[in-house]
mmCIF file of the N, C-alpha and C atoms, coordinates in Angstrom:
data_MODEL
# 
_entry.id   MODEL 
# 
loop_
_atom_site.group_PDB 
_atom_site.id 
_atom_site.type_symbol 
_atom_site.label_atom_id 
_atom_site.label_alt_id 
_atom_site.label_comp_id 
_atom_site.label_asym_id 
_atom_site.label_entity_id 
_atom_site.label_seq_id 
_atom_site.pdbx_PDB_ins_code 
_atom_site.Cartn_x 
_atom_site.Cartn_y 
_atom_site.Cartn_z 
_atom_site.occupancy 
_atom_site.B_iso_or_equiv 
_atom_site.pdbx_formal_charge 
_atom_site.auth_seq_id 
_atom_site.auth_comp_id 
_atom_site.auth_asym_id 
_atom_site.auth_atom_id 
_atom_site.pdbx_PDB_model_num 
ATOM 1   N N  . UNK A 1 1  ? 89.580  195.187 -15.742 1.00 0.00 ? 1  UNK A N  1 
ATOM 2   C CA . UNK A 1 1  ? 90.650  195.958 -15.522 1.00 0.00 ? 1  UNK A CA 1 
ATOM 3   C C  . UNK A 1 1  ? 91.403  194.865 -14.172 1.00 0.00 ? 1  UNK A C  1 
ATOM 4   N N  . UNK A 1 2  ? 91.088  194.326 -14.060 1.00 0.00 ? 2  UNK A N  1 
ATOM 5   C CA . UNK A 1 2  ? 90.883  193.224 -12.916 1.00 0.00 ? 2  UNK A CA 1 
ATOM 6   C C  . UNK A 1 2  ? 92.340  192.218 -13.486 1.00 0.00 ? 2  UNK A C  1 
ATOM 7   N N  . UNK A 1 3  ? 91.958  191.683 -15.082 1.00 0.00 ? 3  UNK A N  1 
ATOM 8   C CA . UNK A 1 3  ? 92.956  190.779 -15.386 1.00 0.00 ? 3  UNK A CA 1 
ATOM 9   C C  . UNK A 1 3  ? 94.651  191.533 -15.476 1.00 0.00 ? 3  UNK A C  1 
ATOM 10  N N  . UNK A 1 4  ? 94.664  192.535 -14.930 1.00 0.00 ? 4  UNK A N  1 
ATOM 11  C CA . UNK A 1 4  ? 95.643  193.095 -14.988 1.00 0.00 ? 4  UNK A CA 1 
ATOM 12  C C  . UNK A 1 4  ? 96.725  192.912 -13.828 1.00 0.00 ? 4  UNK A C  1 
ATOM 13  N N  . UNK A 1 5  ? 95.859  192.410 -13.101 1.00 0.00 ? 5  UNK A N  1 
ATOM 14  C CA . UNK A 1 5  ? 96.584  192.360 -11.386 1.00 0.00 ? 5  UNK A CA 1 
ATOM 15  C C  . UNK A 1 5  ? 97.388  190.423 -11.758 1.00 0.00 ? 5  UNK A C  1 
ATOM 16  N N  . UNK A 1 6  ? 96.685  190.048 -12.922 1.00 0.00 ? 6  UNK A N  1 
ATOM 17  C CA . UNK A 1 6  ? 97.261  188.454 -12.702 1.00 0.00 ? 6  UNK A CA 1 
ATOM 18  C C  . UNK A 1 6  ? 98.451  188.473 -14.262 1.00 0.00 ? 6  UNK A C  1 
ATOM 19  N N  . UNK A 1 7  ? 98.073  189.669 -15.076 1.00 0.00 ? 7  UNK A N  1 
ATOM 20  C CA . UNK A 1 7  ? 98.492  189.574 -16.379 1.00 0.00 ? 7  UNK A CA 1 
ATOM 21  C C  . UNK A 1 7  ? 100.227 190.278 -16.102 1.00 0.00 ? 7  UNK A C  1 
ATOM 22  N N  . UNK A 1 8  ? 100.180 191.037 -15.470 1.00 0.00 ? 8  UNK A N  1 
ATOM 23  C CA . UNK A 1 8  ? 101.304 191.930 -15.058 1.00 0.00 ? 8  UNK A CA 1 
ATOM 24  C C  . UNK A 1 8  ? 102.173 190.767 -14.224 1.00 0.00 ? 8  UNK A C  1 
ATOM 25  N N  . UNK A 1 9  ? 102.025 190.548 -13.332 1.00 0.00 ? 9  UNK A N  1 
ATOM 26  C CA . UNK A 1 9  ? 102.908 189.412 -12.284 1.00 0.00 ? 9  UNK A CA 1 
ATOM 27  C C  . UNK A 1 9  ? 103.447 188.432 -13.368 1.00 0.00 ? 9  UNK A C  1 
ATOM 28  N N  . UNK A 1 10 ? 102.356 187.595 -14.010 1.00 0.00 ? 10 UNK A N  1 
ATOM 29  C CA . UNK A 1 10 ? 103.159 186.819 -14.891 1.00 0.00 ? 10 UNK A CA 1 
ATOM 30  C C  . UNK A 1 10 ? 103.976 186.946 -16.107 1.00 0.00 ? 10 UNK A C  1 
ATOM 31  N N  . UNK A 1 11 ? 103.857 188.300 -16.519 1.00 0.00 ? 11 UNK A N  1 
ATOM 32  C CA . UNK A 1 11 ? 104.476 188.593 -17.479 1.00 0.00 ? 11 UNK A CA 1 
ATOM 33  C C  . UNK A 1 11 ? 105.848 189.115 -16.823 1.00 0.00 ? 11 UNK A C  1 
ATOM 34  N N  . UNK A 1 12 ? 105.928 189.565 -15.793 1.00 0.00 ? 12 UNK A N  1 
ATOM 35  C CA . UNK A 1 12 ? 107.483 189.514 -14.958 1.00 0.00 ? 12 UNK A CA 1 
ATOM 36  C C  . UNK A 1 12 ? 108.443 188.160 -14.915 1.00 0.00 ? 12 UNK A C  1 
ATOM 37  N N  . UNK A 1 13 ? 107.279 187.344 -14.281 1.00 0.00 ? 13 UNK A N  1 
ATOM 38  C CA . UNK A 1 13 ? 107.684 186.033 -14.165 1.00 0.00 ? 13 UNK A CA 1 
ATOM 39  C C  . UNK A 1 13 ? 108.194 185.187 -15.365 1.00 0.00 ? 13 UNK A C  1 
ATOM 40  N N  . UNK A 1 14 ? 107.523 185.508 -16.446 1.00 0.00 ? 14 UNK A N  1 
ATOM 41  C CA . UNK A 1 14 ? 107.960 184.861 -17.370 1.00 0.00 ? 14 UNK A CA 1 
ATOM 42  C C  . UNK A 1 14 ? 109.456 185.393 -18.548 1.00 0.00 ? 14 UNK A C  1 
ATOM 43  N N  . UNK A 1 15 ? 109.350 186.713 -18.017 1.00 0.00 ? 15 UNK A N  1 
ATOM 44  C CA . UNK A 1 15 ? 110.487 187.727 -18.261 1.00 0.00 ? 15 UNK A CA 1 
ATOM 45  C C  . UNK A 1 15 ? 111.675 187.049 -17.686 1.00 0.00 ? 15 UNK A C  1 
ATOM 46  N N  . UNK A 1 16 ? 111.611 186.967 -16.173 1.00 0.00 ? 16 UNK A N  1 
ATOM 47  C CA . UNK A 1 16 ? 112.809 186.553 -15.716 1.00 0.00 ? 16 UNK A CA 1 
ATOM 48  C C  . UNK A 1 16 ? 113.136 184.957 -15.737 1.00 0.00 ? 16 UNK A C  1 
ATOM 49  N N  . UNK A 1 17 ? 112.392 184.097 -15.917 1.00 0.00 ? 17 UNK A N  1 
ATOM 50  C CA . UNK A 1 17 ? 112.087 182.746 -16.984 1.00 0.00 ? 17 UNK A CA 1 
ATOM 51  C C  . UNK A 1 17 ? 113.397 182.398 -18.046 1.00 0.00 ? 17 UNK A C  1 
ATOM 52  N N  . UNK A 1 18 ? 112.613 183.512 -19.099 1.00 0.00 ? 18 UNK A N  1 
ATOM 53  C CA . UNK A 1 18 ? 113.444 183.913 -20.434 1.00 0.00 ? 18 UNK A CA 1 
ATOM 54  C C  . UNK A 1 18 ? 114.878 184.470 -19.858 1.00 0.00 ? 18 UNK A C  1 
ATOM 55  N N  . UNK A 1 19 ? 115.267 185.373 -19.164 1.00 0.00 ? 19 UNK A N  1 
ATOM 56  C CA . UNK A 1 19 ? 116.662 186.049 -18.378 1.00 0.00 ? 19 UNK A CA 1 
ATOM 57  C C  . UNK A 1 19 ? 117.407 184.726 -18.062 1.00 0.00 ? 19 UNK A C  1 
ATOM 58  N N  . UNK A 1 20 ? 116.595 183.928 -17.117 1.00 0.00 ? 20 UNK A N  1 
ATOM 59  C CA . UNK A 1 20 ? 117.535 182.392 -16.450 1.00 0.00 ? 20 UNK A CA 1 
ATOM 60  C C  . UNK A 1 20 ? 118.274 181.807 -17.139 1.00 0.00 ? 20 UNK A C  1 
ATOM 61  N N  . UNK A 1 21 ? 117.191 181.233 -18.566 1.00 0.00 ? 21 UNK A N  1 
ATOM 62  C CA . UNK A 1 21 ? 117.200 180.510 -19.361 1.00 0.00 ? 21 UNK A CA 1 
ATOM 63  C C  . UNK A 1 21 ? 118.825 181.466 -20.313 1.00 0.00 ? 21 UNK A C  1 
ATOM 64  N N  . UNK A 1 22 ? 118.381 182.337 -20.622 1.00 0.00 ? 22 UNK A N  1 
ATOM 65  C CA . UNK A 1 22 ? 119.606 182.945 -20.951 1.00 0.00 ? 22 UNK A CA 1 
ATOM 66  C C  . UNK A 1 22 ? 120.978 183.173 -20.554 1.00 0.00 ? 22 UNK A C  1 
ATOM 67  N N  . UNK A 1 23 ? 120.903 183.433 -19.509 1.00 0.00 ? 23 UNK A N  1 
ATOM 68  C CA . UNK A 1 23 ? 121.675 183.464 -18.544 1.00 0.00 ? 23 UNK A CA 1 
ATOM 69  C C  . UNK A 1 23 ? 122.669 181.932 -18.248 1.00 0.00 ? 23 UNK A C  1 
ATOM 70  N N  . UNK A 1 24 ? 121.948 180.917 -18.232 1.00 0.00 ? 24 UNK A N  1 
ATOM 71  C CA . UNK A 1 24 ? 122.270 179.427 -18.109 1.00 0.00 ? 24 UNK A CA 1 
ATOM 72  C C  . UNK A 1 24 ? 122.901 179.036 -19.574 1.00 0.00 ? 24 UNK A C  1 
ATOM 73  N N  . UNK A 1 25 ? 122.451 179.660 -20.815 1.00 0.00 ? 25 UNK A N  1 
ATOM 74  C CA . UNK A 1 25 ? 123.117 179.123 -21.894 1.00 0.00 ? 25 UNK A CA 1 
ATOM 75  C C  . UNK A 1 25 ? 124.406 180.197 -22.210 1.00 0.00 ? 25 UNK A C  1 
ATOM 76  N N  . UNK A 1 26 ? 124.512 181.119 -22.072 1.00 0.00 ? 26 UNK A N  1 
ATOM 77  C CA . UNK A 1 26 ? 125.950 181.941 -21.845 1.00 0.00 ? 26 UNK A CA 1 
ATOM 78  C C  . UNK A 1 26 ? 126.854 181.043 -20.581 1.00 0.00 ? 26 UNK A C  1 
ATOM 79  N N  . UNK A 1 27 ? 126.349 181.215 -19.483 1.00 0.00 ? 27 UNK A N  1 
ATOM 80  C CA . UNK A 1 27 ? 127.222 180.299 -18.404 1.00 0.00 ? 27 UNK A CA 1 
ATOM 81  C C  . UNK A 1 27 ? 127.649 178.946 -19.299 1.00 0.00 ? 27 UNK A C  1 
ATOM 82  N N  . UNK A 1 28 ? 127.053 178.227 -19.639 1.00 0.00 ? 28 UNK A N  1 
ATOM 83  C CA . UNK A 1 28 ? 127.389 177.146 -19.910 1.00 0.00 ? 28 UNK A CA 1 
ATOM 84  C C  . UNK A 1 28 ? 127.690 176.879 -21.941 1.00 0.00 ? 28 UNK A C  1 
ATOM 85  N N  . UNK A 1 29 ? 128.296 178.066 -22.011 1.00 0.00 ? 29 UNK A N  1 
ATOM 86  C CA . UNK A 1 29 ? 129.322 178.178 -23.612 1.00 0.00 ? 29 UNK A CA 1 
ATOM 87  C C  . UNK A 1 29 ? 128.339 177.468 -24.759 1.00 0.00 ? 29 UNK A C  1 
ATOM 88  N N  . UNK A 1 30 ? 127.159 178.129 -24.785 1.00 0.00 ? 30 UNK A N  1 
ATOM 89  C CA . UNK A 1 30 ? 126.200 177.639 -25.501 1.00 0.00 ? 30 UNK A CA 1 
ATOM 90  C C  . UNK A 1 30 ? 126.449 178.734 -26.749 1.00 0.00 ? 30 UNK A C  1 
ATOM 91  N N  . UNK A 1 31 ? 126.862 180.053 -26.946 1.00 0.00 ? 31 UNK A N  1 
ATOM 92  C CA . UNK A 1 31 ? 127.339 180.809 -27.845 1.00 0.00 ? 31 UNK A CA 1 
ATOM 93  C C  . UNK A 1 31 ? 128.915 181.004 -28.436 1.00 0.00 ? 31 UNK A C  1 
ATOM 94  N N  . UNK A 1 32 ? 129.827 180.024 -27.574 1.00 0.00 ? 32 UNK A N  1 
ATOM 95  C CA . UNK A 1 32 ? 131.188 179.752 -28.010 1.00 0.00 ? 32 UNK A CA 1 
ATOM 96  C C  . UNK A 1 32 ? 131.585 179.436 -29.634 1.00 0.00 ? 32 UNK A C  1 
ATOM 97  N N  . UNK A 1 33 ? 132.273 180.176 -30.267 1.00 0.00 ? 33 UNK A N  1 
ATOM 98  C CA . UNK A 1 33 ? 132.496 179.242 -31.285 1.00 0.00 ? 33 UNK A CA 1 
ATOM 99  C C  . UNK A 1 33 ? 131.981 179.737 -32.695 1.00 0.00 ? 33 UNK A C  1 
ATOM 100 N N  . UNK A 1 34 ? 130.619 180.428 -32.889 1.00 0.00 ? 34 UNK A N  1 
ATOM 101 C CA . UNK A 1 34 ? 129.461 180.445 -33.747 1.00 0.00 ? 34 UNK A CA 1 
ATOM 102 C C  . UNK A 1 34 ? 130.267 180.584 -35.280 1.00 0.00 ? 34 UNK A C  1 
ATOM 103 N N  . UNK A 1 35 ? 131.424 180.792 -35.181 1.00 0.00 ? 35 UNK A N  1 
ATOM 104 C CA . UNK A 1 35 ? 132.289 180.914 -36.635 1.00 0.00 ? 35 UNK A CA 1 
ATOM 105 C C  . UNK A 1 35 ? 132.096 179.299 -37.131 1.00 0.00 ? 35 UNK A C  1 
ATOM 106 N N  . UNK A 1 36 ? 132.573 178.701 -35.960 1.00 0.00 ? 36 UNK A N  1 
ATOM 107 C CA . UNK A 1 36 ? 132.891 177.575 -36.678 1.00 0.00 ? 36 UNK A CA 1 
ATOM 108 C C  . UNK A 1 36 ? 131.897 176.399 -36.880 1.00 0.00 ? 36 UNK A C  1 
ATOM 109 N N  . UNK A 1 37 ? 130.811 177.213 -36.112 1.00 0.00 ? 37 UNK A N  1 
ATOM 110 C CA . UNK A 1 37 ? 129.781 175.825 -36.160 1.00 0.00 ? 37 UNK A CA 1 
ATOM 111 C C  . UNK A 1 37 ? 129.373 175.964 -37.707 1.00 0.00 ? 37 UNK A C  1 
ATOM 112 N N  . UNK A 1 38 ? 129.412 177.194 -38.584 1.00 0.00 ? 38 UNK A N  1 
ATOM 113 C CA . UNK A 1 38 ? 128.654 177.757 -40.128 1.00 0.00 ? 38 UNK A CA 1 
ATOM 114 C C  . UNK A 1 38 ? 130.302 176.802 -40.575 1.00 0.00 ? 38 UNK A C  1 
ATOM 115 N N  . UNK A 1 39 ? 131.315 176.598 -40.618 1.00 0.00 ? 39 UNK A N  1 
ATOM 116 C CA . UNK A 1 39 ? 132.213 176.066 -41.272 1.00 0.00 ? 39 UNK A CA 1 
ATOM 117 C C  . UNK A 1 39 ? 131.974 174.721 -41.358 1.00 0.00 ? 39 UNK A C  1 
ATOM 118 N N  . UNK A 1 40 ? 131.652 174.088 -40.157 1.00 0.00 ? 40 UNK A N  1 
ATOM 119 C CA . UNK A 1 40 ? 131.669 172.938 -39.854 1.00 0.00 ? 40 UNK A CA 1 
ATOM 120 C C  . UNK A 1 40 ? 130.898 172.012 -40.945 1.00 0.00 ? 40 UNK A C  1 
ATOM 121 N N  . UNK A 1 41 ? 129.622 172.302 -41.540 1.00 0.00 ? 41 UNK A N  1 
ATOM 122 C CA . UNK A 1 41 ? 128.904 172.086 -42.517 1.00 0.00 ? 41 UNK A CA 1 
ATOM 123 C C  . UNK A 1 41 ? 129.555 171.668 -43.623 1.00 0.00 ? 41 UNK A C  1 
ATOM 124 N N  . UNK A 1 42 ? 130.189 172.592 -44.066 1.00 0.00 ? 42 UNK A N  1 
ATOM 125 C CA . UNK A 1 42 ? 131.046 172.219 -45.002 1.00 0.00 ? 42 UNK A CA 1 
ATOM 126 C C  . UNK A 1 42 ? 131.822 171.082 -44.999 1.00 0.00 ? 42 UNK A C  1 
ATOM 127 N N  . UNK A 1 43 ? 131.885 170.509 -43.804 1.00 0.00 ? 43 UNK A N  1 
ATOM 128 C CA . UNK A 1 43 ? 133.288 169.778 -43.707 1.00 0.00 ? 43 UNK A CA 1 
ATOM 129 C C  . UNK A 1 43 ? 132.562 168.151 -43.942 1.00 0.00 ? 43 UNK A C  1 
ATOM 130 N N  . UNK A 1 44 ? 133.270 167.360 -44.618 1.00 0.00 ? 44 UNK A N  1 
ATOM 131 C CA . UNK A 1 44 ? 132.781 165.935 -44.741 1.00 0.00 ? 44 UNK A CA 1 
ATOM 132 C C  . UNK A 1 44 ? 132.161 165.257 -43.620 1.00 0.00 ? 44 UNK A C  1 
ATOM 133 N N  . UNK A 1 45 ? 131.143 164.263 -43.483 1.00 0.00 ? 45 UNK A N  1 
ATOM 134 C CA . UNK A 1 45 ? 130.832 163.693 -42.146 1.00 0.00 ? 45 UNK A CA 1 
ATOM 135 C C  . UNK A 1 45 ? 131.485 162.807 -41.720 1.00 0.00 ? 45 UNK A C  1 
ATOM 136 N N  . UNK A 1 46 ? 131.725 162.018 -42.757 1.00 0.00 ? 46 UNK A N  1 
ATOM 137 C CA . UNK A 1 46 ? 132.779 160.512 -42.207 1.00 0.00 ? 46 UNK A CA 1 
ATOM 138 C C  . UNK A 1 46 ? 134.124 160.538 -42.670 1.00 0.00 ? 46 UNK A C  1 
ATOM 139 N N  . UNK A 1 47 ? 135.063 160.037 -42.344 1.00 0.00 ? 47 UNK A N  1 
ATOM 140 C CA . UNK A 1 47 ? 136.203 159.890 -43.143 1.00 0.00 ? 47 UNK A CA 1 
ATOM 141 C C  . UNK A 1 47 ? 135.841 158.610 -44.134 1.00 0.00 ? 47 UNK A C  1 
ATOM 142 N N  . UNK A 1 48 ? 136.721 158.026 -44.989 1.00 0.00 ? 48 UNK A N  1 
ATOM 143 C CA . UNK A 1 48 ? 136.157 157.271 -46.054 1.00 0.00 ? 48 UNK A CA 1 
ATOM 144 C C  . UNK A 1 48 ? 136.471 155.849 -45.293 1.00 0.00 ? 48 UNK A C  1 
ATOM 145 N N  . UNK A 1 49 ? 136.024 154.659 -45.795 1.00 0.00 ? 49 UNK A N  1 
ATOM 146 C CA . UNK A 1 49 ? 136.065 153.523 -45.570 1.00 0.00 ? 49 UNK A CA 1 
ATOM 147 C C  . UNK A 1 49 ? 137.128 153.036 -45.995 1.00 0.00 ? 49 UNK A C  1 
ATOM 148 N N  . UNK A 1 50 ? 138.396 152.012 -44.778 1.00 0.00 ? 50 UNK A N  1 
ATOM 149 C CA . UNK A 1 50 ? 138.812 151.235 -45.508 1.00 0.00 ? 50 UNK A CA 1 
ATOM 150 C C  . UNK A 1 50 ? 138.438 150.235 -46.557 1.00 0.00 ? 50 UNK A C  1 
ATOM 151 N N  . UNK A 1 51 ? 139.330 149.675 -46.993 1.00 0.00 ? 51 UNK A N  1 
ATOM 152 C CA . UNK A 1 51 ? 138.931 148.051 -47.727 1.00 0.00 ? 51 UNK A CA 1 
ATOM 153 C C  . UNK A 1 51 ? 138.051 146.650 -46.894 1.00 0.00 ? 51 UNK A C  1 
ATOM 154 N N  . UNK A 1 52 ? 138.794 147.040 -45.506 1.00 0.00 ? 52 UNK A N  1 
ATOM 155 C CA . UNK A 1 52 ? 138.073 145.810 -44.789 1.00 0.00 ? 52 UNK A CA 1 
ATOM 156 C C  . UNK A 1 52 ? 136.844 146.436 -44.151 1.00 0.00 ? 52 UNK A C  1 
ATOM 157 N N  . UNK A 1 53 ? 136.546 147.951 -44.043 1.00 0.00 ? 53 UNK A N  1 
ATOM 158 C CA . UNK A 1 53 ? 135.370 148.307 -42.992 1.00 0.00 ? 53 UNK A CA 1 
ATOM 159 C C  . UNK A 1 53 ? 134.002 148.105 -43.705 1.00 0.00 ? 53 UNK A C  1 
ATOM 160 N N  . UNK A 1 54 ? 134.657 147.765 -45.057 1.00 0.00 ? 54 UNK A N  1 
ATOM 161 C CA . UNK A 1 54 ? 133.119 147.803 -46.101 1.00 0.00 ? 54 UNK A CA 1 
ATOM 162 C C  . UNK A 1 54 ? 132.567 146.565 -45.894 1.00 0.00 ? 54 UNK A C  1 
ATOM 163 N N  . UNK A 1 55 ? 132.947 145.612 -45.537 1.00 0.00 ? 55 UNK A N  1 
ATOM 164 C CA . UNK A 1 55 ? 132.624 144.142 -45.910 1.00 0.00 ? 55 UNK A CA 1 
ATOM 165 C C  . UNK A 1 55 ? 131.643 143.784 -44.451 1.00 0.00 ? 55 UNK A C  1 
ATOM 166 N N  . UNK A 1 56 ? 130.890 142.828 -44.585 1.00 0.00 ? 56 UNK A N  1 
ATOM 167 C CA . UNK A 1 56 ? 130.251 142.347 -43.112 1.00 0.00 ? 56 UNK A CA 1 
ATOM 168 C C  . UNK A 1 56 ? 130.104 140.769 -43.584 1.00 0.00 ? 56 UNK A C  1 
# 
């Protein structure tokens, strides 16, 4: 029963930390344009090389 005196405040602190990280992620725009990220993977990575870019 004494362990509840430790676990309940610890769980409240953990919940507040998780909510703070989530609020930070929302305020910095981490969840903006979710549809664009799914389409970005289908685009080519780099433009094709010019004739003089491939030589070293």
